N, C-alpha and C positions, 0 to 999 in steps of 0.2 A: 798666387799663393795657392796651394793645394786645400781643397773645403775641409779636410780631416787630416789628422796627423797619420802618418803611414803606418801600418800595421807593425808591431813588433815581430821579431823573429819567433817562430813556433817554439814553446818549450812545455814540455809534457808535465814537468813539476807545478807549472802554474795551472795548468789546464786541472790537474789533480786536486790543489789547493782550492779551486773555485768551487770544484765539486764537492768536497768534503766541506767546506764551509757551507754550501746549501743545503747538506745533508740534517744540518743540526734544525732545519726547518725554521729558522729566522731569515734567510735570504741573505746571510751576510757575504756569501761569494759574489752575489749581485752588486753588494755595497762596495765591494774592493774592486769592482771592474765599471764603477759609475752606472750601472743599471737600476736605478732607484725605484722605478715603476714595478719591476719585476720582482725587486725585493718585498715591494708592498703587496703584491701577488701572495708571496710566499705568506706574509705577516696574516695577509686575511686569512689564508687556507688555515693557516695555525689557529687563527681564533676561531674561526668555524668549527674544528675539532675539539677546540676547548669546550665551546659552548655544547655541544652534543655529549661531550663526554663525563661534564660536571654538571652537578655534583655526582660521586661516583655510583653506578647502580650495580647490584648483585649480577645483573645480565651482561654488563660492561658494555663498549663500545658498539654500536651496531656494524655489523660485519661490512655492509656496504660502504657505509662511511669510512670504515679505517681503510678498506681496499682502496679507495678513492683518494685519501690522503697519502698513502703510500707511493699510489701511481704518480700522483703531483710531486713528491719527492723526488723520485726517482727521475721524472722529466726534468726537475730542476737541477738536478746534478749531472745529468748530462748534457742538458743545454747550456748550463754554467761552464762544463768542461770543455766544450767548443768554443764559446765567447772566449774564455781563458786562454787557450791555447795560444792566441796571437794579440791579446789585449794587455797593456803594461797595468800592473796592480797600482792601485790608489791605498793609501791609508797604512800601508804595511811595506817595510822595506826591501822583503824578500819573497820568493816563492816558498822557500823552505820554511821561513817563519810562518807565513801563511797556511801552509800543510800541517805544520805542527799545530797552529792554533783550530784547524779544522777538526784535527783528531781530537784535541782536548774538549772542544765544543760538542762532539758527539755524546759527551758524557750527560748532556744536557736532556735530550731525548730519551737518553737509558735511563736516567735519574727518574724522568716522569714516568716513564713505564713502571719502574720500581714502586715510586709512590703510588702511583695509580692503582696498583695491583693490592699494594696494601690499604688503600682505602676502598677499594672493590671488595676485599676480604671482610673489612669492618663492615661495609655495608650488609654483606650476606650474614654476618653473626646476628647485626641487629634485625636482619629480617627473620632468621631463625630464632631469635629470642622473642620477636613479635609473635610467632607461631605458638612459640611455647605459653606465652601469656594467654593467647587466646584459647589453647585447649585446658589451662588452669582455670579460665573463667567458665567456661562450659562446664567444667568439673563441679564448679562451686555452684553454678544455677542448678544443674542437674540435682544437687544435693539437697535442694529445697523441694524436690517432687517425690512424689512415690516412684518405686523402683520401675514399674511398668511404664509410667510416662517418660523416666529419665533414661532408661536404656539406651535409645537410639543416641542422645549424647553422650552418655559413657562411652559407647561404642567410636563415636567421632574423634573423642579426645584421646582414646587409647591408640586409635589409628594415628593421630598426630604424634604422641612419643615415639609410637615404633617407627615412624617416617624419620622422626629427627635421629633415632639411634642408629637406624640401618643406613639411611643416605647420607648423614653428615656426622660420623661417630665421633670425630676430632674436634667436632664444635663445642661452644661454652654452653651451648642449648643442650647437646647430647648429654655434656657431664653432669647437667641439672636434673637430668630424666629420672634416674633411681630415686632421688628424695621426693620428685614429684609423684612417683608410682606408690611412694607409702601414703602420702596424702590421698591419692587416688583411692586406694584399698579401704583407708578408714573412713573416706567419705561414701562410698558404696556400702560399705559395711554398718553405716551408721546405727540401722535399727537394731542390731546386735548390741550395740552399746548401750543403746535405750532397754535393752531387754525385752524387745518387740520381737519374741523369737519367730512368731509365725510369719511376720514382714520380712524377717532376715534370712527366712530359707533362699528364696528366688536370686537375691543378690549374691549370697555368698556361694551358691551354684554356680553363678556368672563370673564370679572370680576365679573358680577352679577351671575355667576355661582362657584367662588371659595368657599363661605361658604359651598358647598357640599362637599369640600374635606377637609377644615381648619374648626375648630371649632370656634365659635362666641368668646370663651374665648381668644383665641390668636389674632383673627382680632380686636375685640374692635369696634371702630366706622368704621372702615374700611368697615364694613358691609354695609352701605349704602351709601357709598363714591362714588361709581359709578353713583349713580342713577339722580341726578340732572344734572352731565356732560353728561351723555347718552341723558337725553330729551333735553339738549341745543344741542347737536351733531345732533340727529335726527331732531330738527327744523331748524337749520342753514343751514345743508345739503339740508334738502327738500326745504327749501324757496329759497335758491342759485338756486337748477336745476329747481324751478316751473318760477322763474323770466326768468331764461335763455331759457326756454322752452325746458328744457333736461327730460328724461326718470327717473323715478326711485322715484319719489317725492312722488307720491301716496303712496307708499308701506312704506316709512319712516314717513309722516303723519300719515298714519294708525296705524302704530306700535306704534306711539306717542300719538295719541288718546284711544288707547287700554290700553297699559302700564301705562302712567302716565296720566290719563284723568283730573285729579284737578291741575296738575302743570300750573306753570305760563306759561309754552312754550306750552302746549296745548291750551292756551287760546288765542295764536296768530297765531294759524291755520287760522280761521276763516278769521281774517284781510287780512292775506297772499292772501288767495283763493280768496277775493272780489278784491283785488288790483290788481291780474294778470287778472281777468274777465276785470276789469274797463280798464286795459292796451290793452288787445284783442279787447274791443268794440271801443276804440278810434282808433286803427289801421285799421278797417275797411273802416276808410276815408283816409288812407295812401297810399304809392306807390304800395302796394301788397295786396290788399283787400282779395282775394282769400287765402292767407296765415292764414289771420286774421281769415277768415270764418272756415279753419281747423282748426286752433287753438280752437276757441269757441267751435267748434264740439268736439273736443278733451277733452276740460274742462267739458263741460256738462257731457259725460259720466265719466270721472275720479272723478269728484267731487262728481256724485252721488254714488259713490262707497266706500266713506270715511266712517268710522265708529263714527260717531259723538254724538251717544245716550247717551255715559257714559259720556262725555264731556259737553253734553248739549248745543250743537251747531248744531244738525240736522236739526233742521227748518232753519238757518240762512244759512247752508251749500245748502240747498234745494233750497232757495231763489236763491242764487249764481248760481245754476246750471240751474235753469229755465231760469234766465237772458242771460245766456251764450247761453241757445238753442234758446230763440227769436230773440238774437242778431244776432245767426249763420243764422237763415230763413231769417231776413229781410238783412241781409248783402249779401245774394246771388245774388242781383241785382247788386251791385257795383262789385262782383267779376264776374259775366257775361259780364257788361260793360268792364270791366278790359280784360276779354279773349277776346273779340271782337274786342276791339281796336287793340290788339296785334295781331289779325289774327288767333286766335285758335277757329274757327267757330264751330269746331265739339263739342269743350268742352263748348262754350257758349250756345249751342242749349240746351245741358244736363241741364247746371246751369239754363238758364232763365226757363226751363221748370218746372224743381224742385221748382223753386221760384213760379211760378204761383199758382203751386198745392199746396205748403205749406202755402201761404200767400193770401188767397181769397178776404181779406179786405185791403190788402196793397196799398197805394197810386200808387206805380210803377208798380202794377201788368198790367195793360193796356199796358205800353209802354215795360215791358219785355215779353208780348206776341209778339208783333211787332219785338223785336229785336231777339228773338227766329224764327220769320220767314225770317227775313233779314239774321241773320246768317246761317240758312239753305239753302237760296238761293245763300249765299256766298261760300259755299263748293262747287257748280258747277259752279258758275260764279262769281270768287274772286273780281272782279270790283264791283260787288254788296255791299261789305262790306267796302267801302271806308269811310264811314260815317255812323252813328248812325242813324236808322230811327226815324221820327219823329211819333206822334199820330194823324196827320191830316188824313182825309178821303175826299171821293168824288174829284170832277172834272168835267170838260166840256166835255171832249172827251170820247165817247162810244168805249168799246173796249169788242168785244163778242169771248167769248172761246167756241170752240166746241170740242167734244171727238170723234174722228174718231178710235176709239180705244175700242177692247173688254173687257180693265181693266177698272175697277173703278180707277179714277185717283185725285191725289190734285194737284190743282194749286196755286203755289205761287208767290208772286210779291213784289218787293219793288222798291224803288225810291222816289218820292215826297210823294207818298202813300205807305204804306205797308198792305198786307192782305192776305188772302187765302181762297180757298172754294174748295168744291169737287164736282166731274162729276160723274154720272152713266157710266158705261160703254155701249157701242153701241152694242145691241142684235146682228144687222145682220153685224157686221164690223169683219174684220180678220185684221191679221197682214201683214205689205207689207213685200216683199221681198226685199234685198237691192238694187236687181238690178233694181227693179222697182222705186225705190226712185230716182236713179240716172237718168231716162229717161228725155228727154226734155219736155214732156207734162205732168209730173207728177204734179198732183195736188189734195191733199187730200180735204176731207170736202166738195167734190163737186159732190156727188150724188144726183141729186133732188129727188131719190126715196125713200132715207133714212132719217130716223128721227133720226139726231144728239144730243145729250144730249147739251146743251149747257147753258152759262150763261153771261150776259151783265154788265158790271162793269162800272164806269165812273172814270177816271183818268185826273190829270192836266197834262198840257204841260210838255214835258221834258223827260229825259229817264227812261224807265221802264223795269227791269228785271225780266223775266217769267223763272220758273222751274215748267215743269210738271212731277208729279212721280207717278208711278204705285202704286196703294192700293191693289191691286188684287196679284202681286209678286213683293215684296220689293226688290228683287235682282235683278230686271231690271235696266238699267243706266237711270237717268232721262234725259229728253230732255230739252233746254233752248233757250231761245230767249231774244234778247236785241232790245227792241223797242223804236225808238226816235219818240214820238208823238207831233203831229204839230196840231194848232187848224184849223178847217174845212174839218177835214178828219173822217172817220168812220174806225176803225181797227178791224181785225179778226185774232184769233190765234187758231190755228188746231193743236189739239194733235192726235198724230197716233203711232203706234208700228210697229218699223221695226225688222224683221230677216234675218239672212243670215249669212255665212261663219261659221256654227256651233253654233251660239246664237242667 
């Protein structure tokens, strides 16, 4: 007897049927030709593919695994066709029925592909929703910090929202982005909702840059959402700083006038500046006129730097600056008096001299000149600064001042009458040594052969304080004299220079 049945006649339909049954991935073609171990290989390959592919991942099946599996299917189909060409079928009555069944069973891998694609799409949707949730959590966390610390987190969240909209526009996550953006805006602008306007400026300025990252379709009416809020914050913060005398208000008012020149908030800038100038002008008559003058000087410079052209308030702001400047100049007198009364005589001299220079027609100019002289005397003789000088002049007592010094000198005096004058230096005079001035017979201005530069003034009865200062060498120490003038006498003051002990 033969060892095996004789081969069947060649049948292309049988070969096709076995190949089609193997393409299902279940090795059924091998089953109908009784090649059970080869069917097992097909089942094992399909099981390995399922283990690799499931659960569905957004990245899909690894390419190498898919290619290897398809190669195995192709080899199984080709080998099955070769075997089925001359092998009788078992389990099925005819090759035609087997071929039809093979075509029907091709729906199994096709349905698997469809189902897998659906599962993969769902996995992608879940991944995108996870990204959306992470961006939402980042916004919520950043909202608990100050903007400087939170800005980096806000930018990362915004980038995530933008990527979802741009890269996956048809996803469920992308459709939720517009609602998330509204929450995003409200979170970033939370300081404005709390009426913390100074803290709201930076985040609102940042929100105006969001359209560079997110399209206007997703933003909708959020595109212009920060504008009015930013204008309000700029005005409110600057107005509060201006009222408190703090720094920074010019930058914020300047930005408001430049960025939103036609806004209602920009229209409030000039009235706020005018009110600040009014307040500073009124303060000149208060307890600290020097601070008021300093404030007016600052307002003069700061207001002139505001860009009011686009908002149509440049002329009004210029008038406010001019008024601040005039008030600062005229307020110098009150400041000088305040300094004089406080004993700040050096400052009073500077302030009053500046006032005299800057206000040639002011009614207080004459008294300011007198006060400057008295303050200069008081720097050497503090007792001279106990009272403000009057504008009185003249008197019944003659006082002659002679200059026994080679230096040109300035003579200042204050008391019932205040004034000053200069005397030329004595050409033939020299400085006295310290030892000479200490001698019992020392008497300057007594050389009858010399012509001493001199001047006679008339003063009233009372105490007058004199100070002699060198005009030739201002580093020399001034001399002083306190003269108690009585009626019936003629007085002489003598100025001379002493040197010794190395000076």
